[in-house]
N, C-alpha and C positions, 0 to 999 in steps of 0.2 A: 293505603288503609283495607282495600278489598280484599288484599291478598291475604293479610294475617287473618279478617273474616273468613274467609276459606278453609284458611289452614284451621281454624278453631271448628269450624263445620265438620271437617273433615276427622277432627281429632275427636269431638263428641261423639261423632258418627261411628268412627272405630271403634271407641271405648263401650260404646250401645251396643256393637255387635258381638264384641268381645264377651260382654257381659253377659248377654243372652245365650251365647255358645255354651259359654259357661254353666248355665241354668239346666241346659238341654243336657250336659253331660253328667252335671250331679245329680239329677234326680229322675232321669229317663226310667233307669234300671228296668222292669217290668213291664212299663208302659210302652208300647211302641211309638214309634215319631208319629205317625199321623194322630192317635189318642194324645199325647202328651202336649202335643201344639195345642188342642181344644184348650187342655187346663191352663197353659202359659197363656194363651191368648184371653182366655176367659177372664183370669186373674187379674191379666192387664187392664182390661176392660174396666172391673170393678174398681181398680184403683184410679184409673182415669175419669170415671165418671163421679166417685166423689171428691177428687180433687177439684176436677170442673165444677161440682156443685157447690163446695166449700169457697171455691174464689169468687164465683159469682154473687153469693148471699153476703160474703165479706165485702166486696166492693160496693154495693149497695148500701151498707149499713154505714161502710166507713164514709161514703158520700155525705152522710147526714150527718156527719160529725164524730159518730163513736170510733175513734181511731185505735181504741184496745179489743173493739169486737171478734171474737174470733166463734165462729161457728161449730168449729170441732169441740169446744169447751161447753157447749150448753148442754142442759139436762133435755132429755127428749121433751117433756113437757113443755119447758120453754118454748122449743122449735117447733112445736106443734104451729105456732101462730102464722108460719109464711108457708104452709104447706100450698093451699089452693092456688095463690099467686104464681109461686117456683114452678109448682106441674104447669099452669098456664104458659108459661115462658120457657121452661127447660124442658119440659115434657114428663118429667119423674122426681122424686123426692127421696131423700135419704136420711132418716134420723140421726142423729150425732152419735150415737152407741153403734150405728150399724155401718159408719164409715170405713173405709180399708185402713186407714192408721188406728182407729181406736180398737178394732177388731182384731187387728195384728199385734198391739200392743198387750192385748189379754192372751192372744193365743195359744201360748205355751203352757199357760196354766188351765185352759178351758179344756175338760176332759169330755165335753159334747159338742168341740170344735164343728166337727160334721153338721150336727143338729141346726148349731148356731148359723153356721155360712147357708146352709138351705135355707132357714128362715130369712135370713138376710136377702138374699136372692128372691125369694118369693115377695117378700113386701117390696123390693125396689120396682119390680114388674106390676105387682097389685097397686101401685101408688099412681098409675096410669090408667087405671080402669076407670073408663067413662069417661076419659078425657080425650082430646084429639090425637094425643101421642099413642093411645091404648095398643093399635096395631104396628107402631114402630118399636114397641118396648117387649110385645108378647112372646116369649118362648127364648129370649137373647141368652139365659142362662141355662138352657135345656142341655148344652152337652158338656156342662160342667157338671158334671154329677158326683157329689162328693163322698156317696156311698159306693161307689163302683168297686167290685175287688180288684179291678185295676192297679190301685191305687195301693192296696195292701190285703192280706188276708182277714185283719182284724179291724175292730173301731181303732184301737191304739194304734196300729201300723200305717192305718189311713190318715189318722191326725198327725202321727207324725210327720208323714209326706206333706200333709198340709199346712204346716207350720213351716215347712222348709221352703214350700212354695211362696205363702205369704212374705216369710224374709226375702227371700229371691227378688220377688217382683219389688218389695217393698225397698230394696236395697239398688235398684236399678237408679242410677244417676239420671232419672229424665228432669230435675229440676223443677221449676214452677212452669207450668205447660206453657205459660205466656210469654215467659222469660226466653225461651230456647232459640238459638239460632237456628237449628235444626228443627223439623216438626219431631219432636221426639218421640211420642206416642205412635205417630202414623208411620215413622220410619222402624220403630221397633217390629210394628206388625210386619210391615213389606218384608224386613229382613226375615222375620220368622216363617213369612210362606215361604220367599225363595229358598232359605234355609231346606224346610222340609219337602218343597217341590224337587229339589234338584237332588234329594237323597229318595225320593219314595217313590221314583220312576213314573209310570203312566198315572196311576191314581194319584198321586200328590201334584202332579202339574198341569192336568188336564184343564182345570178351572184359573190357572196362575199364568198371565202374560208378563214376560220379561219387563221390565221398567223401560228400558229404552225404547221397546217397540210400541209400549203404550202411550210414551212420549211423543213418538214420530206420529202417531195415528191422532192424538190431539193435536200436534201441530197443524197436520196437514188441515184439519176440518175448521181449523181457525186462522187463516191467511187472511191476512188484511183485517182480522175484526178483533177488537180490543174487548167486546162483550158479546155473549150469546144469551138467548132466552132460556132455554132450555137443553139439558146433553143426555142421550138416553143410550141404552145398550140393553137389548133384548136376549143376551145370555152373560148376564153380567158378570158371572162367578163372583169373587171375591171383591169386586167392585174396583180393582187397581185402574182399570181404562179408563173408568169415569172421574176418579180421582185426581188425575193427571191433569183436568183442566182447571186445579186449584194450582198447580204448578203454572202451567202454561197460561191461564189468564188470571188468576187470582180467585178465590171463591165467593167475593162479593160483584164480580163479572158475570158469572152464571147468574142472572137474575133471578130466575124462577125454579132453579134447583134441577137436582140429580135424578133421573128415572130409569128405573132397572128391573129386569125380570130374571130368576135364577130357578132353575128347574129340581135341583138338590136342595133338599130342606137343610142340612148341616152348613153348606157352604152358602145358604140366604141368611141364614143367622150370621155365618162371620162377615159376610158384605154388611149388613146393618151395623154390628159391630165396628168395622172398618170406619163406615161411615162417622160414628160418633168420635173414634179415635182421631178422625182427622178434623173433629172439633166443627162437624157439619151438623146444625142444629136439627132435631126432628122434622120440623116443618119445613127443612129446605130439601129432603129428600123422601122419595116415594120408592122403595123397592119392594116388589111384588114377587109372591112363589108361585111358581105353575109352568107349565108347558107352553112357551110364547107363541109357538104353531099353532097349535089347538084353542089354545084358551088366552089370550093376549090381557093383560088387564090394565091398558093404556089407553084404551080407546077414547077417552075424554081428556087425555094429556096431550094428544099427537095433534099436528104435527111439533116436529125437533127439529131445531136449528143446526145442530151438530150429532151424527149418529156415529157410534166408534164400538167396534164388537170383534171377538174371535170366536165365533159362534162352533159347536164341536165338529170335526171332519168327519164326512162319511156317516154321519149317524142317520136312524131307523126312524121314519116318520111314519102317520097314517096315508098320508099322501091319496091316490086314487080309491083306498080301501074306505075312505070317507066320503060320502056324495057329497057332502056340503062345502067341502074346500074348494073345488072347482069354481062355486059361486061366490069364494070368501071374497071381497074387493079389495084384497091385499096379492092375491094370487090370479084371479080371473081374467087380468089384462093380457097376460102371457099365452093364455089358451090352453094351457098345458101345466101339470103341477110337477114339480120336481121328483125322480124316482123315489121310491119307499124307502130303498137301502141307502140313499144319498139325498139328505136335506139341505145342504150346503146353498143350493140357489133357492130353497124356501125361506130361509132366512134373509137373503139376499133381496126377495120380492119383498117380503114384507117390511125392512129399512127401506126399500124405495117408497114404499106405499106412505109410511108415516115421514116422511122427510119433507121440511119445509121448502116452498119454492124456491128460497134463497139459500138453502142449507148443504150442507155437506156429508157425506157418508164415508165412513174407511172401513173396510172390514178386510179380516184377515182370511185366507180362503185357502183350501187343499188344492194344489196346482191341476188336480183332474177336472176340475169343474170349467178351466180355460179353453180344454179341447175336445171333450168328451162328445158323443154324439148324441141320438137320441131327444128325448125332452131336455135333456140340458143345453142341446144345440140350439132348439126353438125358444128355451129361455134366452138364451146370449141374443140370439136374432131380436128377439122384441128390445133388447135393451139395446143393442147396437141401432137397430133401425129408429128406434125413439129418441137417439142421440142422449142416452144417461150415463153412460162410460165415459168417465172424463180420464181416468187414468187408471193403467194397470203397471203394478210394481213387482220385479221380481227380486225375492228378500235371499239373503245368503242360507245354505242348510243350518241344520243344527243350533237354529237361535231358541229354540222353546224347550220346555221340560217335557219329558215322556214323549220326543218325537226326533229323530234326525233329519225330516223331511224338510226341503226347501219350499217354504210356503211363498205366497203374494198377497199384496194388496190390491182391491178394486176398490176406486176410489167414485163413488157416484155423485150426480149433479142432476138438478133438475133445470139449470137454467143456465145453460153453456154457450160460451159466443161464437164458438166455431162447431163445425159438422165433423170433428175429427176426434182419435184417441189419443192420448199419449201413452208409450211404453218406455218404461225404464228398466234397466236390466242392474239391479244394484246386487246381484249377485255374489260379486267379490269385495263389498263394502262389509269388511268385518275384521275383527282381531280374534284371537283364540284366548279368551279367557276360563284358566280352570279346565273343566271338561265340558266345556261349551263354546261357542261362538257367541261374541257379543257387536251389537252394534256401539262404536263410538260416537261423541257429538260431531267429531268431524264426517264420519260416515253418515250420520242422520242430517247433516247441513248440508252434504252434497245431493242426497236424495230430494229435501225439500228444495233447495235451489231450481234443482231441475225441472220439477214440480212447479215452481212459480214461474219459470221462464218459458216453458210449454214451447222449446224448440230443438230440432235436431243437436245432438251433441255425438260425435262419433264413438262408436263404439258403446254408449252409454243411452240414449235416449234417443228415440224416433217417434214425431208426430205424424199419424197415419190417417187418411181420409177415410170415414165409415165404409165408403163403395169399396175401397181396397178389402176391409175388414170381409165384408159381404163378400166380396168373390173369394175370398179364401176361408169360405164355408164357415163363416163366424167363428174361426180359429182366435182366441186372443191373446195366446201364450207369447210371451215376450221375445223369446229365441224366435219366434215366425218374423219377425220385425226388424230388432236391433241387432245388427251383425257382430257375432263375437270378435274381439282382437285377434289376429294371428300370430301366436306368440312362438312360434317355431322360429328358430335363428334363419336367415338368409343365407344361403351358400355359394359361393363365387365358383363353379364346375372348374373354369379353367386353372385357377388358383387351386384348387383340390387337386385335379390330374396331376399338375407340377410337385405337388408336395408327395402326393403318393410316387411317383417318380425317383424322388429325392430317399424316400424312405428305399423303394427296391433297392436303387443304386446302394443306399448304404448296407443293406442286408447284404448284397452282394461282397462288397469289399469285407464285412466283417466273417461272411462265411469262407471267404478265400484267408483271409488270415488265421482262423480258427483250424482250416487244414492244414494251411504251413506250421503250426503250432503242432498239431497231433502227427504230421510225417516227420516233423524234427524229434519228437520223443519217442516215436516210432523206430527210428533211425539210432539213435542212442542205444535201444535195447538190442 
């Protein structure tokens, strides 16, 4: 039975991906990939919240015995009765005439479609004004600019493109969102992000972590737990790492919700959209906009049970130019700040500071932080001497979009049972998929089992005393501790010499035979 369900899942997913790919090819035209993605995601979001709201209201009415009730068929005046209560529960309101399906049905004959859509998006946002959900809805449609010349150089051309977009998104077989065997809306989002990250080089990929890596991080931070209080990502990008907890634990088992901060405004908007598309209600997530290192927004929410992150590599920050930072409780314990040109370990210190006593943090790091000297070495000394580094995992190269570098994962804990650091060399744990390396389920399982067992495995894992790490100048590069397997062939010299002697003897015989043939030919002449 499970097999056929998996088959259906893959079929649905393949069909969905094919349809999205088709939209991209049909509609892109003059709009480059990155800009076009914002239109597709924005419209996907509009469809989702329309259907989500309709379903929610219909179910409430059906429960009271009104089996024929359909919110989408009400007049706007009739619909006003439920506004206040619905905004309290769902965080927003959409009048029937402004629902995706109804706007789409009229779109072909609406000469002012761009204005209609602009008004609808404004109304959805303003429905949350003054409500608890106001900040969660604000600016969500900012990137879906229906008047942009990128859509066409005249209103008519833009509207033609918008009709095509509405139809294409409306035709996606997403079914009734609660009946899907896959999380269809969320999956559509992930596929779009992957597709564009893969094609957009660094600019498209820097805020997107491949799903298999996200899953491994979520699994590492929840080993032995069926639920956690709160999950956090201080550089959350489009939210893909946070949302892996939905898959690993189930969203109801993240009791107090999903917290994150993102510095890029467009990506911050996409992250909030992603939360809604995965059916995380506004009161169950808190995504903030801003620079986490200098202006962290979640002081009142820390500590967190599970922290996962793939912060930007070797990014610049204020560091010692900002005299306040050395006294900041997140950074001061190490007695030194991360270099101005390399903020990697500043993110690490921030996460350690906000980690709960029983929590786990799993952070994707640039390999240089493991062995560079100077301030970074002093921060590593602080982390090792205080027994905060639980595990260092070397990942394979070419896993991430926009870079081929072999990254690593540092796992932090505040309550370890030993005074040792585990090193895992997973550099060979991958398969080649398309133009990138991928972690398979088998690869992930092997890494996770080694992490759980916490013991030596020849050529793969080594449990090392922190004293030894200190004697090695606090170098925590995996290759310094896990011996690589010698894949060179073992050669038997005696046997090889005998084979060479045979070859030489055979060569002499052949030379002699050739000399005789040549002599015979010359004799005949």
